[in-house]
C-alpha positions in Angstrom: -0.3 0.0 0.3 1.3 3.9 -0.9 0.0 7.0 0.3 1.2 10.4 -0.7 1.8 13.1 1.5 1.5 16.6 0.1 4.0 18.8 2.3 4.5 23.1 1.6 6.9 24.5 2.8 7.6 28.5 3.8 10.2 31.0 5.7 8.6 34.9 6.2 9.8 36.9 4.1 11.4 34.4 1.5 10.4 35.5 -2.5 9.3 32.7 -4.0 13.3 31.1 -5.8 14.0 31.3 -1.2 11.2 28.7 -0.4 11.9 26.4 -3.7 16.2 25.8 -2.7 14.0 25.3 0.2 12.0 22.0 -1.1 15.2 21.6 -2.9 17.3 20.5 0.3 14.2 19.0 1.8 14.0 17.2 -0.9 17.5 15.9 -0.7 17.5 14.7 3.4 14.1 12.6 2.6 16.6 10.9 0.1 19.2 10.4 2.4 15.8 8.4 5.1 15.7 6.1 1.8 12.8 8.3 0.7 13.0 8.5 -2.7 9.2 9.4 -4.9 10.0 13.0 -4.3 7.5 16.1 -7.1 7.7 19.4 -7.3 3.4 20.0 -6.1 2.0 20.9 -9.2 0.4 24.1 -9.1 -3.1 22.7 -11.2 -5.1 24.0 -13.9 -3.4 26.1 -16.3 -5.1 28.8 -16.8 -7.4 28.7 -20.1 -5.6 28.8 -23.6 -2.0 28.7 -22.3 0.3 27.5 -23.3 1.1 24.1 -21.9 3.7 23.9 -19.2 4.5 21.4 -16.1 3.4 24.8 -13.3 4.4 24.3 -9.8 3.8 25.6 -7.1 6.6 27.5 -5.0 7.7 25.1 -1.6 5.5 21.9 -2.7 6.8 18.6 -3.1 4.2 16.2 -3.4 6.2 12.8 -0.9 5.1 9.3 -2.1 5.7 6.7 0.7 5.8 3.1 0.3 4.6 2.1 4.4 3.0 4.7 5.1 3.4 4.7 9.6 7.6 4.9 8.4 7.2 6.9 5.1 5.0 9.6 7.6 7.6 9.4 10.6 10.7 9.9 7.7 8.7 13.5 6.5 8.9 15.0 9.4 11.3 14.0 11.3 13.2 15.5 7.8 11.7 18.5 8.0 11.9 18.7 11.9 15.3 19.0 10.9 15.7 21.0 8.1 13.5 23.2 10.0 16.6 23.6 13.6 19.7 24.5 10.8 19.9 28.1 11.2 20.0 28.6 7.6 18.3 25.5 6.0 21.7 25.3 4.4 22.5 22.5 2.5 
């Protein structure tokens, strides 16, 4: 059984580029913890009449968990580890 968790990151005063950087750090932390199915969270449907592109939500991750309970613990632990980091730098 697999489950997915949506994670949205933010930081006071951060622009979209910074939030994406933070998401990248968390994605790396999750990979280190054995969670390999981590994707950018889609932004939703494109506006009518727009040309197709893969828009994403800044700071959003879609994490697919193989074993939901263990996977969720890993996501929470990784987020806590990153949040404790004063600079959120890799």
